[in-house]
N, C-alpha and C positions, 0 to 999 in steps of 0.2 A: 504494500500500500504506500502510495507516495505521500510526501509531507502535506499535512492539511486535509488529507482524505479521511473520511470517517464512514463507518458502516452503521446503519440503523436497522433495527430488527422490529418487525411489526407482525402481530398475529390478529387475524380477522375471522370471526365465526359468522355463520349464516343460518337462518332458520327458514323453515318452509312458510310460504305466504301464498295461498291460493295454489296456482300451478307453478309458481316461481320461487325465488329465494329473496330474502330480505337480509341485508347486512346489519350486523350488530356493531356497536362502537369498536373500533380497532384499539388494540392495546399494544404498548411498547414492551419490548423485552430487552434485557441488559446485554445479551450476547446470543450467539447461535444456539448454544446448548440450552439456554433459558427459553428461547423461542420454540425449540423442539419439544421441550417438556410442556410448555404452555399450550401449544396447539393440541396436544393430546387431551389436556384438561378441558379446554374450551370446546372441543368437538363433542364431548359427552352430552348427549341429549339434544344435539343440534343436527341439522341436515349435513353440515360439514364445517371445516375450518382450514385455513391456510396460513403458513408461516412464510414471511418474505424478508429478504435482506436487500438493502439498497445502499450502494456505495456512492460517495461523491464528496465534493468540496462545498460544505455549507456556506462558507464565507464568500465563495464565488457564485453560489446559486447553480452550480453544475452538478448534475446527478446522472449516473448511469442507469440503464434499464434495470428494473427490479429483478431479483433472482428468487424464484420459488424454491424454498427449502423443503417443504413438505405440504402435501394436501391430504386431508382425511375426509372421506365422504364426498358429498355433492357440493360443488362450488360453481359460481357463474362461469360461463364459457370464456370469459376473458383470460382465464388461466389455461386455456387450450389443452395441450397434450399432457398437462400436469395432473389431470384428474385420475389420480392413482386409486385403485379400488381397495383402499385401506378401510376396513369395516370395523366400526366400534359398536358393540352391542349397546342398545339404549335401554 
Protein backbone atom coordinates (compact mmCIF):
# COMPACT_ATOMS: atom_id res chain seq x y z
CA UNK A 1 0.00 0.00 0.00
CA UNK A 2 1.40 3.38 -0.95
CA UNK A 3 1.88 6.25 1.47
CA UNK A 4 -1.42 7.88 2.39
CA UNK A 5 -3.45 4.97 1.08
CA UNK A 6 -5.99 3.51 3.46
CA UNK A 7 -8.31 0.51 3.38
CA UNK A 8 -11.84 0.79 4.68
CA UNK A 9 -14.00 -2.22 5.47
CA UNK A 10 -17.78 -2.17 5.29
CA UNK A 11 -20.39 -4.84 5.96
CA UNK A 12 -23.93 -4.54 4.60
CA UNK A 13 -26.88 -6.84 5.25
CA UNK A 14 -30.09 -7.13 3.23
CA UNK A 15 -33.60 -8.21 4.17
CA UNK A 16 -36.40 -9.47 1.98
CA UNK A 17 -38.86 -6.78 0.88
CA UNK A 18 -41.62 -8.00 -1.39
CA UNK A 19 -39.88 -9.73 -4.29
CA UNK A 20 -36.68 -7.76 -3.76
CA UNK A 21 -34.12 -6.84 -1.15
CA UNK A 22 -33.80 -3.84 1.13
CA UNK A 23 -30.42 -2.68 2.40
CA UNK A 24 -29.94 -2.25 6.12
CA UNK A 25 -27.55 0.41 7.43
CA UNK A 26 -23.93 -0.42 6.56
CA UNK A 27 -21.48 -0.99 9.38
CA UNK A 28 -17.75 -0.32 9.42
CA UNK A 29 -15.22 -2.96 10.44
CA UNK A 30 -11.73 -2.40 11.83
CA UNK A 31 -9.92 -4.73 9.43
CA UNK A 32 -10.49 -7.65 7.06
CA UNK A 33 -10.71 -10.29 9.79
CA UNK A 34 -13.26 -8.18 11.67
CA UNK A 35 -15.30 -7.69 8.47
CA UNK A 36 -15.35 -11.44 7.82
CA UNK A 37 -16.54 -12.20 11.36
CA UNK A 38 -19.11 -9.41 11.20
CA UNK A 39 -20.61 -10.53 7.86
CA UNK A 40 -21.30 -13.96 9.38
CA UNK A 41 -23.17 -12.40 12.31
CA UNK A 42 -25.06 -9.84 10.22
CA UNK A 43 -26.28 -12.48 7.74
CA UNK A 44 -28.03 -14.46 10.45
CA UNK A 45 -31.78 -14.13 9.98
CA UNK A 46 -31.37 -11.97 6.87
CA UNK A 47 -31.62 -12.61 3.13
CA UNK A 48 -27.87 -12.05 2.87
CA UNK A 49 -24.87 -9.90 3.65
CA UNK A 50 -21.67 -8.74 2.01
CA UNK A 51 -18.24 -7.63 3.29
CA UNK A 52 -16.33 -5.11 1.16
CA UNK A 53 -12.87 -3.53 1.22
CA UNK A 54 -12.12 -0.25 -0.51
CA UNK A 55 -8.61 1.13 -0.90
CA UNK A 56 -7.80 4.73 -1.61
CA UNK A 57 -6.33 8.05 -0.65
CA UNK A 58 -9.00 9.81 1.45
CA UNK A 59 -7.07 13.10 1.50
CA UNK A 60 -7.07 13.16 -2.30
CA UNK A 61 -10.60 11.81 -2.69
CA UNK A 62 -9.28 8.99 -4.86
CA UNK A 63 -10.61 5.49 -4.34
CA UNK A 64 -10.22 2.20 -6.17
CA UNK A 65 -13.13 -0.06 -7.06
CA UNK A 66 -14.49 -1.92 -4.02
CA UNK A 67 -13.33 -5.50 -3.50
CA UNK A 68 -15.94 -8.00 -2.34
CA UNK A 69 -14.43 -10.08 0.47
CA UNK A 70 -17.38 -12.38 1.15
CA UNK A 71 -21.04 -12.77 0.24
CA UNK A 72 -23.47 -14.84 2.26
CA UNK A 73 -26.94 -15.59 0.94
CA UNK A 74 -28.81 -13.34 -1.47
CA UNK A 75 -27.56 -9.84 -2.25
CA UNK A 76 -28.40 -7.31 -5.01
CA UNK A 77 -27.18 -8.03 -8.56
CA UNK A 78 -24.62 -5.20 -8.31
CA UNK A 79 -22.34 -7.76 -6.65
CA UNK A 80 -22.47 -9.83 -9.85
CA UNK A 81 -20.57 -13.09 -9.84
CA UNK A 82 -19.83 -12.78 -6.15
CA UNK A 83 -23.15 -14.35 -5.15
CA UNK A 84 -21.58 -17.30 -3.41
CA UNK A 85 -24.07 -19.94 -2.28
CA UNK A 86 -22.99 -19.78 1.36
CA UNK A 87 -26.10 -20.83 3.23
CA UNK A 88 -26.66 -19.95 6.85
CA UNK A 89 -29.59 -21.67 8.55
CA UNK A 90 -32.11 -19.19 9.89
